[in-house]
N, C-alpha and C positions, 0 to 999 in steps of 0.2 A: 884061338878065336875068342875064348873067354877073357883072356888077358886084354885083347883089343877092345872088347866090350866094356871092361872095367875102366880102361883109359878114356874111352869115349864118354862114358857116364861121368867120370871125374871132370872132364872138360866141360860138359854140359852143366854140371853142378856149379862149377866155378863161374861160368858165364852167367848163370841165374843169380848167383850170389853177388857178383859184381853189378849186375843190372839193378838188383833190388837195393843195393847200397848207393847207387849213383845219385848224386844230388839232382834235384829237379830245379833247373834255373832257366827261366824264359827272360832273356835279357831286356827286351823292350817293355816288359811289365813293370820295370822299376819306376817309370814316369807316371807318378800318381801321388795322391795324398795318403799318408800312412800314420796310424795312431798306435802307440804302444799298448799292448793288451795285458801284459803280465806285470807283476810287482817286482821291479828290479831296483837294487840299491847301486847307485853310482858313486864312485870316488873321484872320477875325472870328468870327461864329457858326459852329458846326459842327453841321450837321444829319445825324445818323447813324441813330438809332432814332426813329421817329415813332409816336406813339399819338394818333390823332384819334378822339374818342368823340362819339357822338350818343345820349345816354341820357336819355329823358324830356325831350327838348328842351334838355337842359343840355349844350352842346357844349364840352367841355374838350379841351385838347391838352397832352400831355407830350412833350417832345423831349429825348432824351438824347444828348449829344455823346460819351458813353462815355469820352472821354479824361481827364475829371477828375470831381470829386465833385459837380458841379453838375447840375441839370436845369432846362430852360426850361419854365415853366408858363404856359399861356394860358387865360383863362376863356372864350374864344370862338374857334371855328374855323369858317370857311365859305369857299365858293368863289363868287366874283362874276365872271362872264365868264371871262377867262383868268387871274384873280388868286386866289392863296391868301391869305386875310385872317386874321390872328391878332391877338387883342386881349389884352393882359396885365392884371394886377390893378390897374395904375395907369391903365387905360383908354387906353393907348397902342396904336395900330394899326400892324401891320407887314404890308407887302404884298410878295408874291413872285410872279414870273411863272411860270405853268404852261405848259409846252410840250406836255405830253401827260398825260392822266389817263383811264384806263379799266380796268376789271376788275382786272388785277394789275400795272399799270404806272403809275408817277408820275414825270414828268420835270420838274424845276424848272430854268429857264434864267436867266441873268443874275443868279445868286445873289451877293450882295455878299461880296467876299473869297475867292470860290472860283475855281479855275483852269479849271473846266470845268462843264458841265451836271451836275446831280445826278440820277442814275438810281436810282429806288427800285423794289423788288419787294415786292408784298404778302405779308405773313407771316400765315398763318392760325393761328387759335387751336388749342390742343391738342384732341385727340379728347375727346368728352364722357366725363366721369367718369374720365379718365386724369390722375393726379396727377403733376406734374413737380417736381423738387427740385434745388436747388443747395446746396452746402456751402461755408462760408468757407475750408475747407482746400483747396478746388479752385482758389482764387484767389491771386494774388501778394499779399504783405503790404501793398503800397502801394495796393491796391484796396479795403481793408477799412474805411477811415474814410469815412463818408458824412455830409456836412453838410446836414441837412434845411433847406430854404429856403422851405418852404410849410407853415406851422403855424397855420392860421386860428383853431383853438380856443385854443391857447396865447396867440396875439396878442390874442384877445378879452379874456382875463383879465388879461394882464400888459402888453400893448402890443407892437408889432412890434419884434423884434430878430433880425437875421440874423447869426450868428457869422462872423467873418472867418476866413480860412484860418489865420492866426497863432493865433487863439484856439482853433481846433480842434487845432492842433499842441500847444498848451500843455496842453489837457485830455488829449490822447493821452499825453503824457509823464507827467503826474501819474497817470493810471490804469494805465499800463504799469508804472511803478515800484511802485504800490500792489499790483498783482496779482503781480508777480514776487517781491516780498518777503513775500507772503501777509499783508499788513497787515489783511486783512478779519477775521482772528482777533481783532484788538484792537478792533474796532468796538463801540460801546456796545450794551447789550442792546436788543432790539426789544420795544416795548410791544405786547402782544396783549390784546384785550378779547374775552371770551366770555360768553355768556348762561348763567346758572345755572338749575337746575330751578325755583327760587322766583321767577324773573323778574328777578333783579338782574344787574348786570354785574360780572364778575370780571376784574380786571386782573392779568396776569402779565408777566414779563419773560423773554425767552429769546434766547440767542445761538445761532442755528441752526447755525453753523459748529462751535462747540465741542460742542454737544449732539448733533448728528446726523452730524458729520463730512462734511457736504456741502461740496465744493470746486468752484470753477469749472474749466472747461477752461483750457488755456493761453491767454494774451492773444491771440495771432494765430490762434486757432481760432474767433474770433467776427468777424462783421460788426459794426461799431459805428456806430450812428446817433446823431448829435449834434444837439441843438437847445438854444437858450439863451433866457433871459428875465431881466428885472431883478426883484429882490426885496429890499426894504429897502436899496436902494442898492448891492446886490451883483450881480455877473454870475453867474448860476447856469446850469450846463450839465447837462442830463439826457442820459444815454447808454443806449440800448437795446443789449443784448448778444444776438446772434442767431447761432447756429451753422449752422442750415439753414433754407431758405425753401421753402415749398410753394405751388403754385398749380394751379388747375384750368383756367384759360383764358388767362392772360397769357403770350405767348411770350417776353417780355423780363423774366425773373425778376430780374436784377440791377437793371434800371431801376425795377422795382417798389419796391425798397428806398429809392429816392430820392423817391417820392411822398409818403410820410408814415410815421409810426411803425408798425412792424410788431409789433403786440401779440400775445403768446401767453400763455395761462394753462396752467400745468403745463409738462411737457417736461423737468423736472429741470435739470441743469446745462448743457443746450443753450441755455437762455435765462435772461436776468437783466437787471438794470438798475442803474445807479449814478447818484449825483448828486455833482457837484463844484462847490464854491464857488470860482470862478476868481479872485475878488477876493483871497481869502486863500490860494489855491493848495492846497486839500486836498479829499479825498473826505469827504463828509458822510453818505453812505448807500451801501450796497452790498448787493445782494440777488440770490440765485439762486433760480429757481423751484422749487416743489415738484414731485414726480414726477407728480402728478395735479392 
């Protein structure tokens, strides 16, 4: 009887020990915004701001290392057992081990190139109908150039092309020189087509800078989103100029600029765009938005 009691006690202790060591993982809690809380040194990938979305069964992930102009994009995110599974646009799967996942805590262990576990805190979206804003002038100048590396609509038309850091630097230098010297005053007239009362199309030419005196803000008062494509054998770089960014729900406003082009109609000289032919090294179009 005593022997049986000892065996039963041993089984109960093992069960308790197993239960206490069992990882707490609630699969659906992965779909959230997460921010790294501890000081981790990375030698490979750097996971800092995580955006894991589950919208209409389209599970996308955006991971911003913050330390540079890149963002990691994955077309699928899921949790299988104790593994975080990410799949990129090339259908390559990446597996990371989850130590803890529930409610407001995510801990990833054995992360490649990291000197310790990654401890994340859930970051909640902003209050409903509360608009948040960031301005380029609130950021250091070396944080204003953003190389967009996920442009599916542009790729569909022109083929996939991701600018190198060196090409972004080249475009940066060309545009900075152009704006500092106010060379936009010499840009060729803009062709404008308008409908007339009798139904015909009237074509006019206008240089908005000379006519209206509209000038851009200084060069470093803009975030600059760069993306490139090939056209007639030339490397073309389009650049969106953005002074301020607004959102209703994304807590990572700067990361949002890395997702894709931030398009704005109106807004005056707080927004604009330019096109650079990198093959010949010159600006071919420069535009500042109208006030409305």
